[in-house]
Every structure is written in structure tokens, then in C-alpha cells.
C-alpha positions as CSV (number, residue, x, y, z in Angstrom):
1,M,-12.8,-23.5,-11.2
2,R,-14.4,-20.5,-9.1
3,L,-18.0,-20.3,-9.9
4,T,-17.3,-16.2,-10.4
5,E,-14.8,-16.6,-12.6
6,P,-15.8,-15.7,-16.3
7,L,-15.2,-18.6,-18.4
8,T,-14.3,-16.0,-21.2
9,K,-11.9,-15.2,-19.3
10,R,-10.4,-18.4,-18.1
11,F,-10.5,-19.9,-21.6
12,A,-8.7,-17.0,-22.9
13,Y,-6.1,-17.1,-20.4
14,G,-5.6,-20.9,-21.2
15,I,-5.5,-20.3,-24.6
16,A,-2.7,-17.6,-24.2
17,L,-0.2,-20.3,-21.9
18,G,-1.0,-23.0,-24.1
19,V,0.6,-21.2,-26.8
20,L,3.4,-19.9,-24.4
21,S,4.2,-23.2,-23.5
22,F,4.7,-24.7,-27.4
23,Q,6.7,-21.8,-27.9
24,L,8.7,-22.7,-25.2
25,L,9.2,-25.9,-26.3
26,A,9.9,-25.0,-29.4
27,Q,12.7,-22.6,-29.0
28,Q,16.4,-24.0,-29.9
29,T,17.9,-21.2,-28.0
30,V,18.9,-22.1,-24.7
31,V,18.4,-18.8,-22.5
32,T,21.0,-18.5,-19.4
33,A,18.9,-16.3,-17.3
34,V,16.0,-18.9,-17.3
35,T,15.9,-22.7,-18.1
36,E,12.8,-23.7,-20.1
37,A,12.5,-26.3,-16.9
38,Q,12.0,-22.8,-14.9
39,K,9.8,-21.7,-17.4
40,E,7.3,-24.7,-17.9
41,T,7.5,-24.5,-14.0
42,A,6.8,-20.8,-13.9
43,T,4.0,-21.4,-16.9
44,Q,2.1,-24.0,-14.5
45,L,2.3,-21.9,-11.7
46,I,0.1,-19.2,-13.6
47,Q,-2.3,-21.8,-14.3
48,T,-2.7,-23.0,-10.8
49,A,-3.1,-19.5,-9.4
50,L,-5.8,-18.6,-12.0
51,E,-7.8,-21.4,-11.0
52,S,-7.2,-21.0,-7.0
53,D,-9.2,-18.9,-4.7
54,L,-6.3,-18.9,-2.1
55,G,-5.6,-15.0,-2.2
56,F,-9.0,-14.3,-2.0
57,S,-9.8,-16.7,0.9
58,I,-6.4,-15.1,2.8
59,V,-8.0,-11.4,2.5
60,E,-11.5,-12.5,3.5
61,S,-10.0,-13.7,6.2
62,L,-8.2,-10.8,7.2
63,T,-10.7,-8.3,7.3
64,T,-13.7,-10.2,8.3
65,E,-11.8,-12.4,11.4
66,I,-9.5,-9.0,12.3
67,G,-11.2,-6.0,10.8
68,P,-9.7,-2.4,11.1
69,R,-6.3,-2.5,12.2
70,L,-4.4,0.5,13.2
71,G,-0.9,0.4,13.7
72,G,-0.1,-0.5,17.0
73,S,-3.3,-0.7,18.2
74,E,-5.2,-4.5,19.9
75,A,-6.4,-5.1,16.1
76,E,-3.1,-5.0,14.9
77,K,-1.6,-7.1,17.7
78,R,-4.6,-9.6,16.6
79,A,-4.0,-9.5,12.8
80,R,0.3,-10.5,13.9
81,D,-1.4,-13.8,15.7
82,W,-3.9,-14.2,12.7
83,G,-0.6,-14.0,10.2
84,V,1.5,-16.3,12.2
85,K,-1.4,-19.0,12.2
86,L,-2.0,-18.2,8.8
87,G,1.9,-19.3,7.6
88,K,1.9,-22.3,9.6
89,S,-1.6,-23.6,8.2
90,L,0.6,-22.9,4.6
91,D,3.6,-25.2,5.9
92,F,5.9,-22.2,5.7
93,D,9.5,-23.3,7.0
94,K,10.0,-20.9,9.3
95,V,7.3,-18.1,11.3
96,S,8.2,-16.0,13.5
97,I,7.1,-12.1,14.9
98,E,9.7,-9.7,15.1
99,E,8.6,-6.7,17.4
100,F,9.5,-2.6,17.5
101,T,8.0,-0.4,19.9
102,M,5.8,2.8,18.3
103,P,4.2,5.8,19.6
104,F,0.6,4.9,19.2
105,W,-1.6,7.6,17.9
106,D,-5.9,7.3,18.3
107,R,-8.6,8.9,16.4
108,G,-11.0,9.0,18.9
109,H,-14.8,10.2,18.3
110,L,-15.2,13.7,16.2
111,H,-18.3,16.1,15.1
112,I,-18.0,18.4,12.9
113,E,-20.6,20.8,11.1
114,L,-21.2,23.8,9.0
115,T,-23.2,27.0,11.6
116,S,-22.8,30.0,9.1
117,P,-24.8,30.5,7.0
118,Y,-27.0,27.7,8.0
119,Q,-26.3,24.2,10.2
120,Q,-25.3,21.4,8.2
121,A,-23.4,18.4,9.2
122,L,-19.7,17.7,7.4
123,Y,-18.4,14.1,7.0
124,G,-15.0,14.3,8.0
125,T,-12.1,12.9,9.9
126,A,-9.6,13.4,12.0
127,L,-5.7,13.0,10.4
128,G,-2.9,10.9,11.7
129,G,-0.7,13.1,14.2
130,A,-3.6,15.5,14.7
131,A,-4.2,17.1,18.3
132,P,-7.4,17.2,20.2
133,S,-9.5,20.3,20.1
134,K,-10.2,20.1,24.2
135,K,-13.0,21.5,24.1
136,N,-15.5,22.7,21.3
137,I,-14.1,25.0,18.5
138,D,-16.6,27.3,16.8
139,A,-14.8,29.8,14.7
140,S,-15.2,31.6,11.2
141,V,-13.7,30.4,8.4
142,V,-10.4,31.5,6.4
143,Y,-10.6,30.0,2.5
144,F,-7.5,28.9,0.6
145,R,-8.3,27.7,-3.0
146,D,-5.0,25.3,-2.3
147,I,-1.7,24.6,-0.5
148,H,-0.2,26.9,-2.3
149,A,-2.1,29.9,-1.4
150,L,-1.8,28.8,2.5
151,A,1.9,28.5,2.1
152,E,2.0,32.3,1.8
153,V,-0.3,33.0,5.0
154,K,1.8,35.4,7.1
155,N,2.5,34.2,10.7
156,G,-0.1,35.0,13.3
157,S,-2.9,36.3,10.5
158,L,-4.9,33.5,11.6
159,V,-5.7,33.8,14.9
160,G,-9.2,32.9,16.1
161,K,-9.7,31.3,12.7
162,I,-10.5,27.7,11.0
163,A,-8.2,27.6,7.8
164,F,-10.1,25.7,5.1
165,V,-7.8,24.3,2.1
166,D,-9.6,23.4,-1.2
167,G,-7.9,21.9,-3.8
168,D,-9.5,19.0,-6.9
169,L,-9.9,16.0,-7.0
170,L,-7.4,13.4,-8.0
171,V,-7.6,12.2,-11.6
172,K,-8.5,8.8,-12.4
173,S,-5.2,7.2,-13.5
174,Q,-3.8,3.9,-14.2
175,T,-0.7,4.8,-12.5
176,G,-1.7,7.2,-9.4
177,A,-0.2,10.2,-11.1
178,G,-0.7,13.3,-9.3
179,Y,-1.1,12.3,-5.9
180,S,1.9,13.2,-4.4
181,Q,1.5,16.9,-4.9
182,A,-2.2,16.9,-3.9
183,N,-1.2,14.8,-0.5
184,Q,0.9,18.2,0.1
185,R,-2.6,19.5,2.0
186,R,-2.6,16.6,4.0
187,R,1.0,16.7,5.3
188,V,2.2,19.9,5.9
189,G,-0.7,22.3,5.8
190,W,-1.4,22.2,9.4
191,Q,2.2,23.7,9.5
192,H,1.5,26.6,7.6
193,A,-1.8,26.8,9.7
194,Q,-0.4,26.4,13.2
195,R,2.4,29.4,12.6
196,A,-0.8,31.5,11.0
197,G,-2.4,30.8,14.7
198,A,-5.4,29.2,13.7
199,K,-7.5,26.8,16.0
200,A,-7.9,24.4,13.5
201,L,-7.1,23.1,9.7
202,V,-10.0,21.6,7.7
203,V,-8.7,20.2,4.1
204,R,-10.3,18.8,1.4
205,S,-9.5,14.9,1.1
206,V,-6.9,13.6,-1.4
207,G,-9.3,11.3,-3.1
208,S,-10.6,10.8,-6.8
209,D,-13.8,10.1,-5.3
210,S,-17.4,12.1,-5.1
211,H,-18.9,10.3,-2.3
212,R,-19.3,11.6,1.1
213,F,-16.3,9.3,2.7
214,P,-13.5,11.4,4.0
215,H,-10.3,10.2,3.6
216,S,-7.5,9.5,6.9
217,G,-4.0,9.4,6.2
218,M,-1.0,10.8,8.3
219,M,0.2,13.5,8.1
220,S,4.3,14.8,8.6
221,K,5.7,15.9,11.8
222,N,8.6,19.2,11.8
223,D,11.2,19.5,13.8
224,D,9.1,21.1,16.7
225,G,6.9,17.4,16.5
226,W,3.5,16.6,15.4
227,A,0.5,19.3,15.2
228,K,-0.8,21.2,18.2
229,I,-3.7,22.0,16.4
230,P,-6.8,19.7,15.2
231,V,-6.8,18.6,11.4
232,I,-9.9,17.3,9.8
233,A,-10.1,15.7,6.4
234,I,-13.9,16.4,4.9
235,S,-15.5,14.5,2.3
236,N,-14.9,15.8,-1.5
237,P,-18.5,16.5,-1.7
238,D,-18.2,18.8,1.3
239,A,-15.2,20.6,-0.1
240,D,-17.4,21.5,-2.8
241,H,-20.3,23.0,-1.1
242,L,-17.6,25.1,1.1
243,R,-16.2,26.2,-2.1
244,R,-19.6,27.2,-3.5
245,L,-20.5,29.0,-0.8
246,H,-17.1,30.7,-0.4
247,N,-17.8,31.7,-4.4
248,L,-21.4,33.2,-3.0
249,G,-19.3,35.6,-1.0
250,K,-21.3,33.8,2.3
251,P,-19.4,33.9,5.7
252,L,-18.7,30.8,6.7
253,N,-18.5,29.0,10.3
254,I,-17.2,25.6,11.6
255,S,-17.9,23.8,14.8
256,L,-15.8,21.0,15.6
257,H,-14.6,18.8,18.7
258,S,-12.0,16.4,18.0
259,E,-10.6,13.6,20.7
260,S,-7.7,12.6,18.5
261,K,-4.5,12.2,20.6
262,W,-1.1,10.1,21.1
263,K,-1.3,7.7,23.5
264,G,2.4,6.7,24.5
265,E,4.4,4.2,23.4
266,V,3.6,0.4,22.1
267,S,4.1,-2.7,21.0
268,S,4.0,-3.9,16.8
269,G,5.6,-5.9,14.8
270,N,6.4,-7.5,11.2
271,V,5.1,-11.1,10.5
272,I,8.2,-12.9,8.8
273,L,7.0,-16.0,6.6
274,D,9.8,-18.0,4.8
275,L,10.2,-21.1,2.3
276,I,14.1,-21.5,2.9
277,G,16.1,-22.1,-0.2
278,S,17.3,-25.6,-1.2
279,E,20.8,-23.7,-2.3
280,K,21.5,-21.0,-1.6
281,P,19.3,-20.3,1.6
282,D,20.9,-17.1,2.7
283,E,20.1,-15.6,-0.4
284,I,16.2,-14.1,0.3
285,V,13.8,-13.3,-2.3
286,L,11.4,-10.8,-0.3
287,I,7.8,-9.8,-1.1
288,G,5.4,-8.6,1.2
289,G,2.4,-6.1,2.0
290,H,1.3,-4.1,5.1
291,L,-0.8,-5.7,7.6
292,D,-1.9,-2.7,8.9
293,S,-4.5,-0.7,8.0
294,W,-6.6,2.9,8.5
295,D,-9.4,2.5,11.1
296,L,-12.4,4.0,8.7
297,G,-12.8,0.8,6.6
298,T,-11.5,-3.2,6.7
299,G,-8.2,-2.3,5.0
300,A,-9.1,-5.0,2.3
301,V,-7.5,-2.9,-0.5
302,D,-4.9,-1.2,1.4
303,D,-3.2,-3.4,2.2
304,G,-5.1,-6.8,3.1
305,A,-5.0,-7.6,-0.6
306,G,-1.1,-7.1,-0.9
307,V,-0.6,-9.2,2.1
308,A,-3.3,-11.9,0.4
309,I,-1.2,-11.8,-3.3
310,T,2.2,-12.3,-1.5
311,T,1.2,-14.6,1.0
312,A,-0.8,-16.6,-1.7
313,A,2.2,-16.8,-4.7
314,A,4.4,-17.9,-2.1
315,A,2.0,-20.7,-1.0
316,L,1.8,-22.1,-4.0
317,I,5.5,-22.5,-4.7
318,A,5.6,-23.8,-1.4
319,K,3.5,-27.0,-3.2
320,L,5.5,-27.5,-5.7
321,P,8.1,-31.0,-5.5
322,K,11.2,-28.9,-4.5
323,R,11.8,-25.2,-3.1
324,P,13.4,-22.7,-5.1
325,K,17.2,-21.9,-4.8
326,R,17.1,-19.3,-2.7
327,T,15.2,-18.0,0.1
328,I,11.6,-16.8,-0.4
329,R,10.6,-14.5,2.4
330,V,7.3,-12.9,2.9
331,V,6.6,-10.0,5.4
332,M,3.6,-8.3,6.8
333,F,4.9,-5.2,7.5
334,G,3.3,-3.5,10.4
335,A,2.6,0.0,10.9
336,E,2.6,1.1,7.6
337,E,0.1,3.8,7.7
338,V,1.5,5.5,10.4
339,G,5.1,6.6,8.8
340,L,6.2,3.0,7.7
341,L,7.4,1.8,11.0
342,G,8.0,-1.8,10.2
343,A,9.3,-1.1,7.0
344,F,12.5,1.1,9.1
345,A,12.5,-1.8,11.8
346,Y,13.3,-4.3,9.4
347,A,15.9,-2.6,7.6
348,K,17.5,-1.7,11.0
349,Q,17.0,-5.3,12.4
350,H,18.6,-6.7,9.3
351,K,21.5,-4.0,8.5
352,D,24.1,-7.2,8.7
353,N,22.2,-9.1,6.5
354,L,21.2,-6.7,3.5
355,S,23.7,-7.4,1.3
356,N,21.8,-11.2,1.1
357,H,18.7,-9.7,-0.2
358,V,18.7,-10.6,-3.7
359,V,16.0,-8.5,-4.8
360,A,12.7,-6.5,-2.6
361,T,9.3,-5.8,-3.7
362,E,5.5,-5.1,-2.3
363,S,2.1,-5.0,-3.3
364,D,0.5,-2.4,-2.0
365,F,-1.8,-0.5,-4.8
366,G,-4.7,-1.8,-4.7
367,A,-6.7,-5.6,-6.1
368,Q,-6.7,-4.4,-9.6
369,T,-4.8,-6.1,-12.4
370,I,-1.2,-6.0,-12.8
371,W,-0.1,-4.5,-16.3
372,Q,3.8,-3.8,-16.0
373,L,6.9,-5.4,-14.5
374,V,9.6,-2.6,-14.0
375,S,12.9,-3.8,-12.2
376,N,16.4,-2.0,-10.8
377,V,18.9,-4.3,-11.0
378,N,22.4,-4.9,-11.9
379,P,22.5,-4.3,-15.6
380,Q,23.3,-7.5,-16.0
381,A,20.4,-9.1,-14.5
382,T,18.3,-7.3,-17.0
383,E,18.2,-10.4,-19.6
384,L,16.5,-12.5,-16.5
385,M,13.7,-9.6,-16.3
386,D,13.2,-9.6,-20.0
387,E,12.1,-13.5,-19.8
388,I,10.0,-13.4,-16.9
389,A,8.2,-10.6,-18.8
390,K,8.0,-13.2,-21.8
391,V,6.0,-15.8,-19.0
392,L,4.2,-12.9,-17.6
393,S,2.5,-11.6,-21.2
394,P,-0.5,-14.0,-21.3
395,L,-1.6,-12.4,-18.4
396,G,-1.5,-9.0,-20.3
397,I,1.8,-7.6,-18.0
398,V,4.2,-5.7,-20.4
399,R,8.1,-5.1,-19.7
400,G,8.5,-1.8,-18.8
401,G,11.5,0.1,-17.8
402,A,15.2,-1.8,-16.8
403,D,16.4,1.4,-14.1
404,I,13.1,2.4,-12.4
405,A,14.1,2.6,-8.4
406,G,11.1,1.6,-6.3
407,G,9.7,-1.6,-4.8
408,G,6.9,-0.3,-3.1
409,P,6.6,2.0,0.0
410,D,8.0,-0.7,2.5
411,I,10.5,-1.5,0.3
412,I,12.1,2.1,0.4
413,P,14.4,1.7,3.6
414,L,15.8,-1.6,2.0
415,A,16.2,0.1,-1.5
416,Q,18.2,3.4,0.5
417,Q,20.4,0.6,1.6
418,G,21.1,-1.1,-2.3
419,V,19.0,-3.7,-2.2
420,P,17.9,-4.5,-5.7
421,T,14.1,-4.1,-6.7
422,I,11.5,-4.6,-8.9
423,R,7.9,-3.8,-8.8
424,L,4.5,-5.6,-10.6
425,N,2.3,-2.5,-11.2
426,Q,-1.4,-2.5,-10.8
427,N,-3.7,-0.9,-12.5
428,G,-5.0,1.7,-9.8
429,R,-7.8,3.7,-11.2
430,D,-9.9,2.6,-8.1
431,Y,-7.4,3.1,-6.1
432,F,-7.8,6.7,-4.9
433,D,-11.4,6.0,-4.6
434,L,-11.1,3.6,-1.8
435,H,-7.9,4.4,-0.3
436,H,-8.0,5.6,3.2
437,T,-11.8,5.5,3.8
438,P,-14.9,4.0,4.9
439,D,-15.3,2.4,1.3
440,D,-12.1,0.3,1.8
441,T,-13.9,-3.1,2.0
442,L,-14.1,-6.3,0.8
443,D,-16.6,-5.7,-1.7
444,K,-14.4,-4.1,-3.9
445,I,-12.0,-7.2,-5.1
446,N,-12.5,-9.0,-7.9
447,P,-11.9,-12.5,-7.0
448,D,-10.8,-13.1,-11.0
449,E,-8.4,-9.9,-10.8
450,L,-6.8,-11.0,-7.2
451,A,-6.1,-14.6,-9.2
452,Q,-3.9,-12.5,-11.6
453,N,-1.8,-10.8,-9.1
454,V,-1.2,-13.9,-7.5
455,A,-0.6,-15.7,-11.0
456,A,2.4,-12.9,-11.1
457,Y,3.9,-12.9,-8.5
458,A,4.1,-16.5,-8.2
459,A,5.9,-17.1,-11.6
460,T,8.2,-13.4,-11.0
461,I,9.0,-14.9,-8.0
462,Y,10.2,-18.6,-9.0
463,M,11.8,-17.3,-11.6
464,I,14.4,-15.3,-9.7
465,A,14.4,-17.6,-6.6
466,D,15.4,-20.8,-8.4
467,S,17.8,-18.5,-10.8
468,D,22.1,-17.8,-10.0
469,V,21.7,-14.4,-11.3
470,D,23.4,-12.0,-9.3
471,L,20.8,-8.6,-8.9
472,K,23.1,-6.7,-6.9
473,I,23.3,-3.1,-8.4
474,P,27.4,-2.7,-8.4
475,K,28.2,0.1,-5.8
476,T,29.8,3.4,-7.8
477,K,32.9,5.1,-6.2
């Protein structure tokens, strides 16, 4: 037992699991979706996971030994080598790297400060895909309250200016509601600023924190490619400051110099760890997280935690006396942050056997506890998911929708090809405090909450992998 684990929580989990085990043994009705023996094994996996520190050890190793892992960088390559070594040490049956090529964007150095009505340093970071400034830019600022206001700007009306797009703090939410809408200023704001002739675009970071940590992230490209101007996200307190000065009617000037740029094609890759199924080795249950991270922090929450959770869960299943019937595949996806590049590469490289993928899911929403199981599977497989939810209930996990599409960002290309998905939804209240910032570090992860994630994944994936139930969604004509 970890010394950091509260005895009260451990006791509560133990009581709940004991009651569940008694109920399973006492049931007279045979459930065809999951056998009693499978439920007992899943319950034992939960208990083992709650007492194990394997998940935390994995994320500690990744963030400490490798550090930040920008997609396409030398550090991401070291992370792939780390993943291979880890997989072999944990007795996976097959460990491999599937390489792909990608364009590499490098952040470079940034200097940004307010120069009028007085001089003050601003805390900012270049957004992924942004162009360099080539030389120092010192220009007056045109304020826009939100992305909608910027979208209405006329072509050529910002020549010689720096556009600043404000917005609001994200509301802290268990589900992360509001992120997609707020994220538009990061993703497409540059397109409006550039067509209006702005020298640069500055945006309020998309986050829920009030710290002077800027949030990075990838922009979207349009038909003409990537931005031709510098695009900088500044911290929320700095954005608040600019808003107050604007409301006072003060003329604003910003000076900036950014070295971010594209550096050509490089190699990246996905690390694949397989536990080969004992009876149906060609049927694949895919889980995973993304191995890359933004380079401001060490990528603990996004997404070292997801890599650790899914790898540890599969590793615990590997210690069972017998492999489950179906193959369990852990994918450490490469280059997720810069456009789901590893995910699309996997879908392309496996296009001929995607029909063999029984289900897919990813852990990529932090490290707080899982609270809900949702699925998008064959309606006839709903009973299986319902029974799994019952086994997970002592962990505080409830059954959600039975027709919820998803599975996680890296699962999108697979879901688009008809692969069934499930999602073990995590509590994301702290996620957008840390997401893409220098504050995404190991100390933000609670080992007990991480262990709850590992327990949920181990039990869920085991029961699916050892099942005979068909999860494939019938195609509609």
C-alpha cells in the first residue's frame, strides 16, 4: 500500500468491493454478457490496481527522464525509445514502433511587452503553426472583445496594427464544457487578423486559471496553409490587464519578436504494445494515450497520465494466469497535439484490418477520477456495458449514455471508420487550469486518483477482451 494513500479511502473501496463480490456470488441468474468468473477477476484487478503504484511510477518516469515531448522533436523520439523499453520490461507480448513523417514546427524564442501607456512585460507563448516576426514589431493595438467581433473586421482594416482578441475565462467544469467555443480564437482568429492586414495577433489564453501562465496549442490552417503572421497567446491576468486599460480609453502599444517557424519534414511514430489474445488474437481491443506533449511543461496531465493509466492497466492484466480471449493493444500515439497526426497515421496504416478492432478508447483528459462510462457500440452489446458499469460502481463510476460517440481525440479517425468506442470520463475540473501550460507538471497528479483510473481501465478492458459479445455497430444502408 502506498504511504500517500488515505486509509479512509482505501477502507471505503475495500468495503464496497467486498459487498460487490458477495453480491456476485449470491446471484442466481446467469448473465451471458459477463460471466461470474470474469466479474470476480475484474473485481480482483480493481483491488490490485488500487494497491499498486505502477501508474504513478510510469508517469513519473516519463516526465522526469524524458521531460517535454514536442511532436516531431528529438525528445519525442527519446520518448518512443522509452516506451519500447517500458513495454518490454512489463512483459508485453509484442512491442513495436510504427513510424510516419510530419512537418515540424518549433516555438523558438519570444519577447513580448506592453510599451504604451507604459512598459510592462507580458507573459505569452507562440501558438502552434505561427510564423516568425522576422524583425521586432512595435505597433498600436486594436482591441476586440471576442472572436465574433474580430470575424466582422473588414479586409485591410488592420494594416500596421496588432490585433488583440479578448474573451473570458473558461468556467471550471467536470466535462470541460465551453472549451470548443472559446478555442475558436486560438484556432481561427489568425485568419481574420491576417486578411485584415494585421502585423500580428495576440489572444487571451484558452484556460480556466488566473495564473500568469500562457496556454499554448495548435492553430488550424486554411486553404492557403498556415499563418503568415506571429500569433501569441498571453496569460489570463495579462489579458485582464489589457482589457482594463482599454476600458479606461488608454492607447495600447505592444512590442514583440517571435522566432517560431516550420522546419521541414521529420519522423515521428506510434509505440504499439500488444497482449496477444488467447483465443481470438486477431480481434483487437485498443486503448492508449498520446506520448507527445507541448513543450512548456513536462506533459504530466496532458497526456503522460493517459499513457500511464492505459499501460499500467494492460500490464496488470498481463499478470493474470491466462491472457484474455482478445488482443489488448496499447497505443502511445505520436504527434497528437499538432493535429492528431499519429492517430490518422494509425488509421491509414491499419485500414485493411480496422474491422478487427472490437472497440477503441483513449485516456486524455487529465488525471482526476473517472466518474462515468459511456459507449457507442452495437445495441446488443449494451448489456455488456451495463454489467461492466455495475462492476465499476464501487469506484464511484456511473453508467452514462449508450449511444455517445467519442472515445477520445486520437480515436476520432477510427470512429470515423466505424470502430466502436467507449469512454471512461474523467473529472476535468482542473484540466484547463493546467492544459498546455508550464504548470503541467507531475506534482499536479494525485497518486490515489490515478490508481482509480488504472483500476477502472483494467476491469473494463479485461471484461471486453475476455468477452464473446460483438460490439460492432451494424452499417445502415
